[in-house]
N, C-alpha and C positions, 0 to 999 in steps of 0.2 A: 790751075790753082797755084797760088805761090807757094803754099806750104805743103805740097805733096811731094814726096820723094819717090823718084823714078829709080829704075835699076842702077844707072851710072851714078846717080847721087849716092844710093847705099853702097856702091863700090868704094867711092871716095872716103864716106864715112867709116866703113870698115877698117880702113888702113889705120886709125887710131886705136891704141890698145885699151885705154880706159873708158869706162861710160861717160864720165864727165866729159872727156875731149871728143867723144863721138857725138854727143848731145850738142855740145858748143858748135861743132862744125855743122851740124843740121841747122841749128838755130842761124847761124851766119849764111848758109846757102839760101834759105826761106827769106831771110830779111834782105839779102843783096838782090834777090828777085823782086821783093815786093817794093823796097824804097830806092832801089839802085846803088846802094852803100853799104857798107858792113858798119855794124853798131860798134861805138867806142866800147860800150858796156854791153855785154851780152844778156846781162840780166835785166836790162831796159825793157825788153820784150814783154809781151801780154803772156801771163801764165797759161791760158788755155792753149796758146800757140805752142809753148814748151811742152805741154803735156801731150798735145797732138804729134810733135815731132818725136818726142820720147817713146811713144808706143810705135811709130813707124820705124824707128831706128833700133828698136829691140833693147831699148835702156828702161829696166823696170821701175826706176825710183828718178823720177824728173828733178828732184831737188839735187842731183848730182852735178847740175848745171852750175851750181854755186861754188863748185871746187874749181 
């Protein structure tokens, strides 16, 4: 599954200090797996995916990705 975060993904994500950065990294990890490239605009991803990644990365408010 492209948008499932494993332990090594979570280790990389944990290096970011802010929720917005952690979620942004999670979105980019998922999209590079799915599409083979990074999104120019991380907000272009579907919100159900952002919600799913927020839950996996421990970010309580998915809207943090907008920061």
